[in-house]
MILUM-131125 format. One record per atom (N, C-alpha, C): x negated, z, y; residue number from 1; residue in three letters. Coordinates in steps of 0.05 Angstrom, whole numbers. Atoms other than C-alpha are relative to their C-alpha. Example, Ala and Ser with C-alpha at 12.3 -4.5 7.8 and 13.67 -1.06 7.14 Angstrom:
2
<vexdo x="-18" z="0" y="-24" num="1" residu="ALA"/>
<vexdo x="-246" z="156" y="-90" num="1" residu="ALA"/>
<vexdo x="-18" z="0" y="24" num="1" residu="ALA"/>
<vexdo x="16" z="-1" y="-24" num="2" residu="SER"/>
<vexdo x="-273" z="143" y="-21" num="2" residu="SER"/>
<vexdo x="15" z="14" y="22" num="2" residu="SER"/>
***
This chain:
119
<vexdo x="13" z="-23" y="-12" num="1" residu="MET"/>
<vexdo x="1297" z="143" y="345" num="1" residu="MET"/>
<vexdo x="-13" z="16" y="-22" num="1" residu="MET"/>
<vexdo x="15" z="-15" y="20" num="2" residu="ALA"/>
<vexdo x="1245" z="182" y="307" num="2" residu="ALA"/>
<vexdo x="10" z="29" y="-2" num="2" residu="ALA"/>
<vexdo x="-8" z="-27" y="4" num="3" residu="GLU"/>
<vexdo x="1262" z="250" y="278" num="3" residu="GLU"/>
<vexdo x="-20" z="19" y="13" num="3" residu="GLU"/>
<vexdo x="17" z="-20" y="-13" num="4" residu="VAL"/>
<vexdo x="1235" z="310" y="317" num="4" residu="VAL"/>
<vexdo x="-4" z="22" y="-20" num="4" residu="VAL"/>
<vexdo x="8" z="-21" y="19" num="5" residu="LYS"/>
<vexdo x="1198" z="356" y="269" num="5" residu="LYS"/>
<vexdo x="-15" z="22" y="14" num="5" residu="LYS"/>
<vexdo x="16" z="-19" y="-15" num="6" residu="SER"/>
<vexdo x="1157" z="392" y="322" num="6" residu="SER"/>
<vexdo x="3" z="-5" y="29" num="6" residu="SER"/>
<vexdo x="-1" z="4" y="-29" num="7" residu="TYR"/>
<vexdo x="1155" z="402" y="397" num="7" residu="TYR"/>
<vexdo x="-20" z="-22" y="7" num="7" residu="TYR"/>
<vexdo x="20" z="21" y="-5" num="8" residu="ARG"/>
<vexdo x="1095" z="355" y="393" num="8" residu="ARG"/>
<vexdo x="12" z="-28" y="-2" num="8" residu="ARG"/>
<vexdo x="-14" z="25" y="3" num="9" residu="ASP"/>
<vexdo x="1143" z="299" y="375" num="9" residu="ASP"/>
<vexdo x="17" z="-7" y="25" num="9" residu="ASP"/>
<vexdo x="-16" z="4" y="-24" num="10" residu="LEU"/>
<vexdo x="1180" z="308" y="441" num="10" residu="LEU"/>
<vexdo x="-16" z="-16" y="21" num="10" residu="LEU"/>
<vexdo x="14" z="16" y="-20" num="11" residu="ILE"/>
<vexdo x="1160" z="254" y="491" num="11" residu="ILE"/>
<vexdo x="-4" z="15" y="26" num="11" residu="ILE"/>
<vexdo x="2" z="-16" y="-24" num="12" residu="VAL"/>
<vexdo x="1174" z="302" y="548" num="12" residu="VAL"/>
<vexdo x="-24" z="19" y="-2" num="12" residu="VAL"/>
<vexdo x="23" z="-18" y="3" num="13" residu="TRP"/>
<vexdo x="1123" z="350" y="519" num="13" residu="TRP"/>
<vexdo x="-26" z="-16" y="2" num="13" residu="TRP"/>
<vexdo x="24" z="17" y="-1" num="14" residu="GLN"/>
<vexdo x="1072" z="293" y="509" num="14" residu="GLN"/>
<vexdo x="-7" z="-8" y="29" num="14" residu="GLN"/>
<vexdo x="5" z="8" y="-28" num="15" residu="LYS"/>
<vexdo x="1081" z="269" y="581" num="15" residu="LYS"/>
<vexdo x="-8" z="24" y="17" num="15" residu="LYS"/>
<vexdo x="8" z="-24" y="-15" num="16" residu="SER"/>
<vexdo x="1077" z="340" y="608" num="16" residu="SER"/>
<vexdo x="-29" z="9" y="-6" num="16" residu="SER"/>
<vexdo x="28" z="-6" y="7" num="17" residu="MET"/>
<vexdo x="1012" z="350" y="571" num="17" residu="MET"/>
<vexdo x="-19" z="-19" y="16" num="17" residu="MET"/>
<vexdo x="15" z="19" y="-15" num="18" residu="LYS"/>
<vexdo x="986" z="287" y="605" num="18" residu="LYS"/>
<vexdo x="-2" z="9" y="30" num="18" residu="LYS"/>
<vexdo x="0" z="-10" y="-27" num="19" residu="LEU"/>
<vexdo x="1007" z="317" y="672" num="19" residu="LEU"/>
<vexdo x="-21" z="22" y="4" num="19" residu="LEU"/>
<vexdo x="20" z="-22" y="-2" num="20" residu="VAL"/>
<vexdo x="964" z="378" y="658" num="20" residu="VAL"/>
<vexdo x="-28" z="-12" y="4" num="20" residu="VAL"/>
<vexdo x="26" z="13" y="-2" num="21" residu="THR"/>
<vexdo x="903" z="334" y="647" num="21" residu="THR"/>
<vexdo x="-4" z="-13" y="27" num="21" residu="THR"/>
<vexdo x="1" z="13" y="-27" num="22" residu="GLU"/>
<vexdo x="919" z="294" y="711" num="22" residu="GLU"/>
<vexdo x="-4" z="21" y="22" num="22" residu="GLU"/>
<vexdo x="2" z="-21" y="-20" num="23" residu="ILE"/>
<vexdo x="926" z="359" y="751" num="23" residu="ILE"/>
<vexdo x="-29" z="10" y="0" num="23" residu="ILE"/>
<vexdo x="28" z="-10" y="1" num="24" residu="TYR"/>
<vexdo x="858" z="384" y="727" num="24" residu="TYR"/>
<vexdo x="-19" z="-21" y="12" num="24" residu="TYR"/>
<vexdo x="17" z="21" y="-11" num="25" residu="THR"/>
<vexdo x="826" z="317" y="744" num="25" residu="THR"/>
<vexdo x="3" z="-1" y="30" num="25" residu="THR"/>
<vexdo x="-5" z="2" y="-29" num="26" residu="ILE"/>
<vexdo x="858" z="314" y="813" num="26" residu="ILE"/>
<vexdo x="-12" z="24" y="15" num="26" residu="ILE"/>
<vexdo x="9" z="-24" y="-14" num="27" residu="THR"/>
<vexdo x="842" z="386" y="831" num="27" residu="THR"/>
<vexdo x="-30" z="5" y="0" num="27" residu="THR"/>
<vexdo x="29" z="-3" y="0" num="28" residu="LYS"/>
<vexdo x="769" z="379" y="814" num="28" residu="LYS"/>
<vexdo x="-12" z="-8" y="27" num="28" residu="LYS"/>
<vexdo x="11" z="9" y="-26" num="29" residu="SER"/>
<vexdo x="760" z="344" y="881" num="29" residu="SER"/>
<vexdo x="11" z="16" y="24" num="29" residu="SER"/>
<vexdo x="-10" z="-17" y="-22" num="30" residu="PHE"/>
<vexdo x="797" z="397" y="922" num="30" residu="PHE"/>
<vexdo x="-22" z="17" y="11" num="30" residu="PHE"/>
<vexdo x="21" z="-17" y="-12" num="31" residu="PRO"/>
<vexdo x="756" z="439" y="970" num="31" residu="PRO"/>
<vexdo x="-3" z="26" y="-16" num="31" residu="PRO"/>
<vexdo x="6" z="-24" y="16" num="32" residu="SER"/>
<vexdo x="722" z="498" y="937" num="32" residu="SER"/>
<vexdo x="15" z="25" y="10" num="32" residu="SER"/>
<vexdo x="-14" z="-23" y="-10" num="33" residu="ASP"/>
<vexdo x="758" z="547" y="983" num="33" residu="ASP"/>
<vexdo x="30" z="0" y="-9" num="33" residu="ASP"/>
<vexdo x="-27" z="1" y="12" num="34" residu="GLU"/>
<vexdo x="823" z="525" y="948" num="34" residu="GLU"/>
<vexdo x="0" z="9" y="-29" num="34" residu="GLU"/>
<vexdo x="2" z="-6" y="29" num="35" residu="LEU"/>
<vexdo x="798" z="547" y="879" num="35" residu="LEU"/>
<vexdo x="20" z="22" y="-8" num="35" residu="LEU"/>
<vexdo x="-18" z="-22" y="7" num="36" residu="TYR"/>
<vexdo x="839" z="611" y="880" num="36" residu="TYR"/>
<vexdo x="27" z="-2" y="14" num="36" residu="TYR"/>
<vexdo x="-25" z="5" y="-14" num="37" residu="GLY"/>
<vexdo x="895" z="581" y="922" num="37" residu="GLY"/>
<vexdo x="15" z="-22" y="-13" num="37" residu="GLY"/>
<vexdo x="-16" z="23" y="9" num="38" residu="LEU"/>
<vexdo x="927" z="514" y="914" num="38" residu="LEU"/>
<vexdo x="-9" z="-11" y="-27" num="38" residu="LEU"/>
<vexdo x="11" z="10" y="25" num="39" residu="THR"/>
<vexdo x="881" z="491" y="857" num="39" residu="THR"/>
<vexdo x="10" z="17" y="-23" num="39" residu="THR"/>
<vexdo x="-9" z="-18" y="21" num="40" residu="SER"/>
<vexdo x="898" z="552" y="815" num="40" residu="SER"/>
<vexdo x="30" z="-2" y="-4" num="40" residu="SER"/>
<vexdo x="-29" z="2" y="1" num="41" residu="GLN"/>
<vexdo x="973" z="547" y="832" num="41" residu="GLN"/>
<vexdo x="8" z="-26" y="-15" num="41" residu="GLN"/>
<vexdo x="-7" z="25" y="13" num="42" residu="LEU"/>
<vexdo x="976" z="474" y="812" num="42" residu="LEU"/>
<vexdo x="-6" z="0" y="-30" num="42" residu="LEU"/>
<vexdo x="8" z="0" y="28" num="43" residu="ARG"/>
<vexdo x="939" z="485" y="747" num="43" residu="ARG"/>
<vexdo x="19" z="18" y="-16" num="43" residu="ARG"/>
<vexdo x="-17" z="-19" y="15" num="44" residu="ARG"/>
<vexdo x="980" z="546" y="726" num="44" residu="ARG"/>
<vexdo x="29" z="-11" y="-3" num="44" residu="ARG"/>
<vexdo x="-27" z="11" y="0" num="45" residu="CYS"/>
<vexdo x="1045" z="511" y="744" num="45" residu="CYS"/>
<vexdo x="2" z="-23" y="-20" num="45" residu="CYS"/>
<vexdo x="0" z="22" y="18" num="46" residu="ALA"/>
<vexdo x="1027" z="448" y="706" num="46" residu="ALA"/>
<vexdo x="-2" z="9" y="-29" num="46" residu="ALA"/>
<vexdo x="3" z="-11" y="27" num="47" residu="ILE"/>
<vexdo x="1006" z="488" y="644" num="47" residu="ILE"/>
<vexdo x="27" z="12" y="-9" num="47" residu="ILE"/>
<vexdo x="-26" z="-13" y="6" num="48" residu="SER"/>
<vexdo x="1073" z="525" y="647" num="48" residu="SER"/>
<vexdo x="20" z="-20" y="-12" num="48" residu="SER"/>
<vexdo x="-21" z="19" y="9" num="49" residu="ILE"/>
<vexdo x="1113" z="461" y="634" num="49" residu="ILE"/>
<vexdo x="-1" z="-5" y="-30" num="49" residu="ILE"/>
<vexdo x="0" z="4" y="29" num="50" residu="PRO"/>
<vexdo x="1090" z="441" y="564" num="50" residu="PRO"/>
<vexdo x="0" z="26" y="-16" num="50" residu="PRO"/>
<vexdo x="1" z="-26" y="14" num="51" residu="SER"/>
<vexdo x="1078" z="514" y="546" num="51" residu="SER"/>
<vexdo x="29" z="11" y="-4" num="51" residu="SER"/>
<vexdo x="-28" z="-9" y="3" num="52" residu="ASN"/>
<vexdo x="1151" z="532" y="559" num="52" residu="ASN"/>
<vexdo x="17" z="-18" y="-17" num="52" residu="ASN"/>
<vexdo x="-14" z="18" y="19" num="53" residu="ILE"/>
<vexdo x="1176" z="470" y="523" num="53" residu="ILE"/>
<vexdo x="-6" z="8" y="-28" num="53" residu="ILE"/>
<vexdo x="8" z="-7" y="27" num="54" residu="ALA"/>
<vexdo x="1136" z="490" y="463" num="54" residu="ALA"/>
<vexdo x="11" z="27" y="-9" num="54" residu="ALA"/>
<vexdo x="-10" z="-26" y="6" num="55" residu="GLU"/>
<vexdo x="1155" z="563" y="466" num="55" residu="GLU"/>
<vexdo x="30" z="0" y="-6" num="55" residu="GLU"/>
<vexdo x="-28" z="1" y="4" num="56" residu="GLY"/>
<vexdo x="1228" z="548" y="473" num="56" residu="GLY"/>
<vexdo x="8" z="-14" y="-26" num="56" residu="GLY"/>
<vexdo x="-5" z="14" y="25" num="57" residu="TYR"/>
<vexdo x="1226" z="499" y="415" num="57" residu="TYR"/>
<vexdo x="-4" z="19" y="-24" num="57" residu="TYR"/>
<vexdo x="6" z="-18" y="21" num="58" residu="GLY"/>
<vexdo x="1196" z="554" y="372" num="58" residu="GLY"/>
<vexdo x="19" z="24" y="-3" num="58" residu="GLY"/>
<vexdo x="-20" z="-22" y="2" num="59" residu="ARG"/>
<vexdo x="1253" z="603" y="386" num="59" residu="ARG"/>
<vexdo x="21" z="-8" y="-20" num="59" residu="ARG"/>
<vexdo x="-20" z="5" y="21" num="60" residu="ASN"/>
<vexdo x="1309" z="610" y="336" num="60" residu="ASN"/>
<vexdo x="28" z="-3" y="11" num="60" residu="ASN"/>
<vexdo x="-27" z="4" y="-10" num="61" residu="SER"/>
<vexdo x="1367" z="599" y="383" num="61" residu="SER"/>
<vexdo x="0" z="-21" y="22" num="61" residu="SER"/>
<vexdo x="-3" z="21" y="-20" num="62" residu="THR"/>
<vexdo x="1393" z="543" y="426" num="62" residu="THR"/>
<vexdo x="0" z="12" y="28" num="62" residu="THR"/>
<vexdo x="0" z="-13" y="-26" num="63" residu="GLY"/>
<vexdo x="1404" z="592" y="483" num="63" residu="GLY"/>
<vexdo x="-28" z="6" y="10" num="63" residu="GLY"/>
<vexdo x="28" z="-5" y="-8" num="64" residu="ASP"/>
<vexdo x="1331" z="613" y="483" num="64" residu="ASP"/>
<vexdo x="-14" z="-26" y="6" num="64" residu="ASP"/>
<vexdo x="13" z="26" y="-5" num="65" residu="TYR"/>
<vexdo x="1309" z="541" y="478" num="65" residu="TYR"/>
<vexdo x="8" z="-11" y="27" num="65" residu="TYR"/>
<vexdo x="-9" z="10" y="-26" num="66" residu="LYS"/>
<vexdo x="1352" z="522" y="538" num="66" residu="LYS"/>
<vexdo x="-13" z="16" y="22" num="66" residu="LYS"/>
<vexdo x="12" z="-17" y="-21" num="67" residu="ARG"/>
<vexdo x="1326" z="582" y="578" num="67" residu="ARG"/>
<vexdo x="-29" z="-8" y="5" num="67" residu="ARG"/>
<vexdo x="28" z="7" y="-4" num="68" residu="PHE"/>
<vexdo x="1253" z="562" y="566" num="68" residu="PHE"/>
<vexdo x="-2" z="-28" y="12" num="68" residu="PHE"/>
<vexdo x="0" z="27" y="-12" num="69" residu="LEU"/>
<vexdo x="1269" z="489" y="583" num="69" residu="LEU"/>
<vexdo x="6" z="2" y="30" num="69" residu="LEU"/>
<vexdo x="-7" z="-4" y="-28" num="70" residu="GLN"/>
<vexdo x="1300" z="514" y="648" num="70" residu="GLN"/>
<vexdo x="-24" z="12" y="15" num="70" residu="GLN"/>
<vexdo x="24" z="-10" y="-13" num="71" residu="ILE"/>
<vexdo x="1237" z="553" y="663" num="71" residu="ILE"/>
<vexdo x="-20" z="-22" y="5" num="71" residu="ILE"/>
<vexdo x="18" z="24" y="-3" num="72" residu="ALA"/>
<vexdo x="1196" z="489" y="651" num="72" residu="ALA"/>
<vexdo x="10" z="-17" y="23" num="72" residu="ALA"/>
<vexdo x="-11" z="16" y="-22" num="73" residu="ALA"/>
<vexdo x="1243" z="453" y="698" num="73" residu="ALA"/>
<vexdo x="-6" z="13" y="27" num="73" residu="ALA"/>
<vexdo x="8" z="-14" y="-25" num="74" residu="GLY"/>
<vexdo x="1231" z="506" y="751" num="74" residu="GLY"/>
<vexdo x="-29" z="-5" y="7" num="74" residu="GLY"/>
<vexdo x="28" z="6" y="-4" num="75" residu="SER"/>
<vexdo x="1157" z="494" y="742" num="75" residu="SER"/>
<vexdo x="-4" z="-28" y="10" num="75" residu="SER"/>
<vexdo x="2" z="28" y="-9" num="76" residu="ILE"/>
<vexdo x="1167" z="419" y="752" num="76" residu="ILE"/>
<vexdo x="6" z="-1" y="30" num="76" residu="ILE"/>
<vexdo x="-6" z="0" y="-28" num="77" residu="PHE"/>
<vexdo x="1200" z="432" y="819" num="77" residu="PHE"/>
<vexdo x="-21" z="14" y="17" num="77" residu="PHE"/>
<vexdo x="22" z="-14" y="-13" num="78" residu="GLU"/>
<vexdo x="1146" z="481" y="838" num="78" residu="GLU"/>
<vexdo x="-24" z="-19" y="3" num="78" residu="GLU"/>
<vexdo x="22" z="19" y="0" num="79" residu="LEU"/>
<vexdo x="1094" z="428" y="819" num="79" residu="LEU"/>
<vexdo x="4" z="-22" y="21" num="79" residu="LEU"/>
<vexdo x="-6" z="20" y="-20" num="80" residu="GLN"/>
<vexdo x="1128" z="376" y="862" num="80" residu="GLN"/>
<vexdo x="-6" z="10" y="28" num="80" residu="GLN"/>
<vexdo x="5" z="-12" y="-26" num="81" residu="THR"/>
<vexdo x="1125" z="422" y="922" num="81" residu="THR"/>
<vexdo x="-30" z="3" y="5" num="81" residu="THR"/>
<vexdo x="29" z="-4" y="-3" num="82" residu="GLN"/>
<vexdo x="1052" z="439" y="911" num="82" residu="GLN"/>
<vexdo x="-15" z="-27" y="3" num="82" residu="GLN"/>
<vexdo x="13" z="26" y="-3" num="83" residu="ILE"/>
<vexdo x="1034" z="365" y="904" num="83" residu="ILE"/>
<vexdo x="5" z="-10" y="28" num="83" residu="ILE"/>
<vexdo x="-6" z="8" y="-28" num="84" residu="GLU"/>
<vexdo x="1069" z="351" y="970" num="84" residu="GLU"/>
<vexdo x="-18" z="15" y="20" num="84" residu="GLU"/>
<vexdo x="18" z="-15" y="-17" num="85" residu="ILE"/>
<vexdo x="1028" z="407" y="1002" num="85" residu="ILE"/>
<vexdo x="-28" z="-12" y="-1" num="85" residu="ILE"/>
<vexdo x="27" z="12" y="3" num="86" residu="ALA"/>
<vexdo x="964" z="377" y="974" num="86" residu="ALA"/>
<vexdo x="-1" z="-27" y="14" num="86" residu="ALA"/>
<vexdo x="-1" z="26" y="-15" num="87" residu="GLY"/>
<vexdo x="985" z="309" y="1001" num="87" residu="GLY"/>
<vexdo x="0" z="4" y="30" num="87" residu="GLY"/>
<vexdo x="0" z="-6" y="-28" num="88" residu="ASN"/>
<vexdo x="1000" z="338" y="1069" num="88" residu="ASN"/>
<vexdo x="-27" z="9" y="11" num="88" residu="ASN"/>
<vexdo x="27" z="-9" y="-7" num="89" residu="LEU"/>
<vexdo x="931" z="370" y="1070" num="89" residu="LEU"/>
<vexdo x="-21" z="-22" y="-4" num="89" residu="LEU"/>
<vexdo x="18" z="23" y="5" num="90" residu="LYS"/>
<vexdo x="901" z="302" y="1051" num="90" residu="LYS"/>
<vexdo x="-20" z="5" y="-22" num="90" residu="LYS"/>
<vexdo x="16" z="-5" y="24" num="91" residu="TYR"/>
<vexdo x="872" z="330" y="986" num="91" residu="TYR"/>
<vexdo x="4" z="-22" y="-20" num="91" residu="TYR"/>
<vexdo x="-7" z="22" y="18" num="92" residu="ILE"/>
<vexdo x="906" z="272" y="950" num="92" residu="ILE"/>
<vexdo x="5" z="-25" y="17" num="92" residu="ILE"/>
<vexdo x="-5" z="25" y="-14" num="93" residu="SER"/>
<vexdo x="905" z="200" y="974" num="93" residu="SER"/>
<vexdo x="30" z="-7" y="-2" num="93" residu="SER"/>
<vexdo x="-28" z="8" y="0" num="94" residu="LYS"/>
<vexdo x="973" z="169" y="990" num="94" residu="LYS"/>
<vexdo x="6" z="-16" y="-26" num="94" residu="LYS"/>
<vexdo x="-3" z="16" y="24" num="95" residu="GLU"/>
<vexdo x="964" z="120" y="932" num="95" residu="GLU"/>
<vexdo x="2" z="18" y="-25" num="95" residu="GLU"/>
<vexdo x="0" z="-18" y="23" num="96" residu="ASN"/>
<vexdo x="947" z="175" y="882" num="96" residu="ASN"/>
<vexdo x="24" z="18" y="1" num="96" residu="ASN"/>
<vexdo x="-24" z="-17" y="-2" num="97" residu="PHE"/>
<vexdo x="1003" z="219" y="909" num="97" residu="PHE"/>
<vexdo x="24" z="-15" y="-11" num="97" residu="PHE"/>
<vexdo x="-24" z="15" y="9" num="98" residu="ASP"/>
<vexdo x="1055" z="164" y="897" num="98" residu="ASP"/>
<vexdo x="0" z="-3" y="-30" num="98" residu="ASP"/>
<vexdo x="2" z="4" y="29" num="99" residu="ILE"/>
<vexdo x="1031" z="150" y="827" num="99" residu="ILE"/>
<vexdo x="6" z="27" y="-15" num="99" residu="ILE"/>
<vexdo x="-3" z="-26" y="13" num="100" residu="PHE"/>
<vexdo x="1026" z="223" y="808" num="100" residu="PHE"/>
<vexdo x="28" z="11" y="3" num="100" residu="PHE"/>
<vexdo x="-26" z="-11" y="-5" num="101" residu="PHE"/>
<vexdo x="1092" z="243" y="840" num="101" residu="PHE"/>
<vexdo x="21" z="-15" y="-17" num="101" residu="PHE"/>
<vexdo x="-18" z="15" y="18" num="102" residu="ASN"/>
<vexdo x="1127" z="187" y="801" num="102" residu="ASN"/>
<vexdo x="-2" z="10" y="-28" num="102" residu="ASN"/>
<vexdo x="3" z="-11" y="28" num="103" residu="ASN"/>
<vexdo x="1098" z="214" y="736" num="103" residu="ASN"/>
<vexdo x="13" z="27" y="-3" num="103" residu="ASN"/>
<vexdo x="-13" z="-27" y="1" num="104" residu="VAL"/>
<vexdo x="1122" z="284" y="753" num="104" residu="VAL"/>
<vexdo x="30" z="-4" y="0" num="104" residu="VAL"/>
<vexdo x="-29" z="5" y="-2" num="105" residu="LYS"/>
<vexdo x="1191" z="257" y="771" num="105" residu="LYS"/>
<vexdo x="11" z="-10" y="-27" num="105" residu="LYS"/>
<vexdo x="-8" z="10" y="27" num="106" residu="GLU"/>
<vexdo x="1194" z="221" y="703" num="106" residu="GLU"/>
<vexdo x="3" z="23" y="-19" num="106" residu="GLU"/>
<vexdo x="-2" z="-23" y="17" num="107" residu="VAL"/>
<vexdo x="1180" z="286" y="667" num="107" residu="VAL"/>
<vexdo x="24" z="17" y="7" num="107" residu="VAL"/>
<vexdo x="-23" z="-15" y="-9" num="108" residu="GLU"/>
<vexdo x="1232" z="321" y="709" num="108" residu="GLU"/>
<vexdo x="26" z="-11" y="-11" num="108" residu="GLU"/>
<vexdo x="-24" z="13" y="9" num="109" residu="LEU"/>
<vexdo x="1286" z="271" y="691" num="109" residu="LEU"/>
<vexdo x="3" z="3" y="-31" num="109" residu="LEU"/>
<vexdo x="-1" z="-3" y="29" num="110" residu="MET"/>
<vexdo x="1268" z="274" y="617" num="110" residu="MET"/>
<vexdo x="7" z="29" y="-8" num="110" residu="MET"/>
<vexdo x="-5" z="-28" y="5" num="111" residu="LEU"/>
<vexdo x="1269" z="350" y="618" num="111" residu="LEU"/>
<vexdo x="29" z="7" y="5" num="111" residu="LEU"/>
<vexdo x="-28" z="-5" y="-7" num="112" residu="LEU"/>
<vexdo x="1336" z="354" y="653" num="112" residu="LEU"/>
<vexdo x="19" z="-13" y="-20" num="112" residu="LEU"/>
<vexdo x="-16" z="14" y="20" num="113" residu="SER"/>
<vexdo x="1364" z="303" y="604" num="113" residu="SER"/>
<vexdo x="0" z="16" y="-27" num="113" residu="SER"/>
<vexdo x="1" z="-16" y="24" num="114" residu="LEU"/>
<vexdo x="1340" z="346" y="545" num="114" residu="LEU"/>
<vexdo x="17" z="25" y="2" num="114" residu="LEU"/>
<vexdo x="-16" z="-24" y="-5" num="115" residu="ILE"/>
<vexdo x="1372" z="408" y="575" num="115" residu="ILE"/>
<vexdo x="30" z="-7" y="-3" num="115" residu="ILE"/>
<vexdo x="-28" z="8" y="2" num="116" residu="ARG"/>
<vexdo x="1438" z="371" y="581" num="116" residu="ARG"/>
<vexdo x="8" z="-6" y="-29" num="116" residu="ARG"/>
<vexdo x="-6" z="7" y="28" num="117" residu="LYS"/>
<vexdo x="1434" z="345" y="509" num="117" residu="LYS"/>
<vexdo x="3" z="25" y="-18" num="117" residu="LYS"/>
<vexdo x="-3" z="-23" y="17" num="118" residu="ILE"/>
<vexdo x="1425" z="414" y="479" num="118" residu="ILE"/>
<vexdo x="21" z="20" y="9" num="118" residu="ILE"/>
<vexdo x="-21" z="-18" y="-11" num="119" residu="THR"/>
<vexdo x="1479" z="446" y="521" num="119" residu="THR"/>
<vexdo x="27" z="-6" y="-14" num="119" residu="THR"/>
***
């Protein structure tokens, strides 16, 4: 296992950054009347995940790090809910929904594992 010298070395951060890009790509095709609704919510929520991982990593205490990771985990669950809403509204195809939801679930499991490891 490689040594972690920066939050950028964390695979969970790398994968959550990929999720942000995927969210922006997916939401480009959402109806324009969703720009300030679901599109904005999905984007802000996705951005919150790697941002909180990075911010927590930069803190000087394990307690702060854990707290920010928990905030990121909360954003993951929020993102899952919003993706389901987008799927229910047929803004995302069933195939894309399944692929994307699996990617989000993978980040969730990695994040929860990291929280357990630092506890």
